[in-house]
C-alpha positions in Angstrom: -81.1 -18.6 59.2 -78.5 -16.6 60.9 -77.0 -13.4 59.4 -73.8 -11.8 60.4 -73.7 -12.9 64.1 -71.5 -10.7 66.2 -69.5 -11.3 69.2 -70.5 -9.3 72.2 -73.7 -7.6 73.2 -72.0 -4.2 73.3 -71.3 -4.4 69.5 -74.9 -5.3 68.9 -76.2 -2.4 71.0 -73.8 0.1 69.4 -74.8 -0.9 65.8 -78.5 -1.1 66.5 -78.5 2.4 68.1 -76.6 3.8 65.1 -79.1 2.3 62.7 -82.2 3.3 64.6 -81.0 6.8 65.3 -80.4 7.4 61.5 -84.0 6.4 60.9 -85.2 8.8 63.5 -83.4 11.9 62.2 -85.5 14.4 60.3 -88.8 12.7 60.7 -91.5 14.7 58.8 -94.7 15.4 60.7 -97.4 13.0 59.7 -95.1 10.4 58.1 -94.6 8.3 61.3 -97.5 6.1 62.4 -97.8 4.2 65.7 -97.2 0.4 65.3 -99.3 -1.7 67.7 -97.4 -5.0 67.2 -93.9 -3.8 66.4 -91.6 -2.3 69.0 -91.0 1.0 67.0 -93.2 3.7 65.5 -93.7 3.0 61.8 -91.6 5.3 59.6 -93.3 5.6 56.2 -90.3 7.5 54.7 -87.8 4.8 55.7 -90.0 2.0 54.6 -90.5 3.7 51.2 -86.8 4.1 50.8 -86.2 0.4 51.6 -88.9 -0.7 49.1 -87.6 1.8 46.5 -84.1 0.3 46.7 -85.4 -3.2 46.1 -87.6 -2.1 43.2 -84.7 -0.2 41.6 -82.6 -3.4 41.7 -85.4 -5.2 40.0 -85.6 -2.6 37.2 -88.4 -0.6 38.8 -91.3 -3.1 38.8 -92.1 -6.1 41.0 -95.1 -8.1 42.0 -96.1 -6.7 45.4 -96.2 -10.1 47.0 -92.5 -10.6 46.1 -91.6 -7.1 47.4 -93.3 -7.8 50.7 -91.4 -11.1 51.1 -88.1 -9.5 50.3 -88.7 -6.7 52.8 -89.7 -9.2 55.5 -86.5 -11.2 54.9 -84.4 -8.0 55.1 -86.0 -7.0 58.4 -85.5 -10.5 59.7 -81.9 -10.5 58.7 -81.4 -7.1 60.3 -83.0 -8.2 63.6 -80.7 -11.2 63.8 -77.6 -9.2 62.8 -77.9 -6.1 64.9 -81.2 -6.2 66.8 -83.1 -3.6 64.9 -85.3 -3.8 61.8 -84.9 -1.8 58.6 -88.5 -0.8 57.8 -89.7 -0.3 61.4 -92.8 -2.3 60.4 -94.8 -4.9 62.3 -95.2 -8.4 61.1 -97.9 -11.0 60.6 -98.4 -14.5 59.3 -100.8 -14.7 56.4 -101.6 -17.6 54.0 -98.8 -16.7 51.7 -96.2 -16.4 54.5 -95.0 -13.5 56.7 -95.7 -9.9 55.7 -94.6 -6.4 56.7 -98.0 -5.3 57.8 -98.0 -1.5 57.4 -96.3 -1.8 54.0 -98.9 -4.3 52.9 -101.6 -1.8 53.9 -99.8 1.0 52.0 -99.9 -1.2 48.9 -103.4 -2.6 49.2 -105.5 0.0 51.1 -107.0 3.3 49.9 -105.9 5.2 52.9 -103.7 8.3 52.5 -100.0 7.5 52.0 -98.3 10.9 51.8 -94.7 9.5 51.2 -95.3 6.1 49.7 -97.6 7.3 46.9 -95.0 9.9 45.8 -92.6 7.2 44.8 -94.4 3.9 44.4 -97.5 3.2 42.3 -100.6 1.3 43.4 -100.7 -2.3 42.1 -101.3 -2.5 38.4 -101.6 -5.1 35.7 -100.4 -8.4 37.3 -100.4 -6.8 40.7 -97.0 -5.2 40.2 -96.0 -2.0 41.8 -93.8 0.5 40.0 -91.1 2.9 41.1 -92.4 6.3 40.0 -89.1 8.0 40.6 -85.9 7.3 42.5 -86.3 7.3 46.3 -83.7 9.2 48.4 -81.5 7.1 50.7 -81.0 9.5 53.6 -83.0 7.4 56.0 -81.0 4.2 55.3 -77.6 3.5 56.8 -74.8 2.1 54.7 -75.2 -1.2 56.6 -78.9 -1.3 55.8 -78.4 -0.6 52.2 -75.7 -3.3 52.0 -78.1 -5.8 53.7 -80.9 -5.0 51.3 -78.5 -5.6 48.4 -77.5 -9.0 50.0 -81.1 -10.0 50.4 -81.8 -9.2 46.8 -78.7 -11.1 45.6 -79.9 -14.1 47.6 -83.6 -14.0 46.9 -84.4 -11.4 44.3 -84.1 -13.7 41.4 -86.6 -16.2 42.8 -90.2 -16.0 41.6 -92.8 -15.0 44.1 -94.1 -18.5 44.7 -90.6 -19.9 45.4 -90.3 -17.1 48.0 -93.7 -18.0 49.5 -92.6 -21.6 49.7 -89.4 -20.6 51.4 -91.1 -18.2 53.9 -93.4 -21.0 54.9 -90.4 -22.9 56.2 -89.5 -20.0 58.6 -90.2 -21.2 62.2 -92.0 -18.0 63.2 -94.6 -18.4 60.5 -97.8 -20.1 61.7 -100.5 -21.1 59.3 -103.3 -18.6 60.0 -106.0 -20.7 58.2 -107.2 -17.8 56.0 -106.7 -15.1 58.7 -103.8 -13.1 60.0 -101.7 -13.9 63.1 -99.2 -11.4 64.6 -95.5 -12.2 64.6 -93.6 -10.5 67.4 -89.9 -9.5 67.3 -89.5 -12.0 70.1 -90.9 -14.7 67.8 -88.3 -13.8 65.1 -85.4 -13.7 67.5 -86.3 -17.1 69.0 -86.8 -18.6 65.6 -83.3 -17.3 64.6 -81.8 -19.1 67.6 -81.0 -16.1 69.8 -80.8 -16.9 73.5 -83.1 -15.3 76.1 -80.5 -12.8 77.4 -80.0 -11.4 73.9 -83.7 -11.3 73.2 -84.4 -9.4 76.4 -81.6 -6.9 75.6 -82.9 -6.3 72.1 -86.5 -5.8 73.4 -85.3 -3.5 76.2 -83.3 -1.4 73.7 -86.2 -1.1 71.2 -88.5 -0.1 74.0 -86.1 2.6 75.0 -85.9 3.8 71.4 -89.7 3.8 71.2 -89.8 6.0 74.4 -87.4 8.4 72.8 -89.5 8.6 69.7 -92.6 9.4 71.7 -90.7 12.1 73.6 -89.4 13.7 70.4 -92.9 13.6 68.9 -94.3 15.3 72.0 -91.7 18.0 71.8 -92.6 18.6 68.1 -96.3 18.8 68.9 -95.8 21.0 72.0 
């Protein structure tokens, strides 16, 4: 599944830096968590905005399994389009397909969630989450919002089990036999047909962004 392939590595780099830098601006203290599998620090505010946009397009409620699948497909599409994810999350294979791991934890765990809980409810009833109030969109670029809308147009009208079945066909998903297996960004790019030079360039750039994030965090904490 290839999304919006672009000609020239320079275009890919320019677009990914614009998208990532928008997500880094104005980071609130305590809202960014270290991701151990993904290349970037997890930005709870940006992930909440991405989830909120999908929920709003669905009328404000959605089964959390469906929401997680749509967010994964959006990140996958973004990585294959411009070399940077939308949610900044890390990924894993579980029995019902790939997941966005930190967002899954925000939905299912009892841990503090200072941003997510302000806008999105815990699962209720038939394991649906509800948009408590509209999320801002200052952390999402116009390209990211457009891609979320495209993913919803393509997959948002499927039921969750059709989404699960489709996600099981993605090459990066491996059956974890009841457990959980990490999916790396390299796995996604390889599954999407990117060549090794592009993969190395994307990973190198994301590592540079991660280093910049750490440096900014150290300056804030100094």
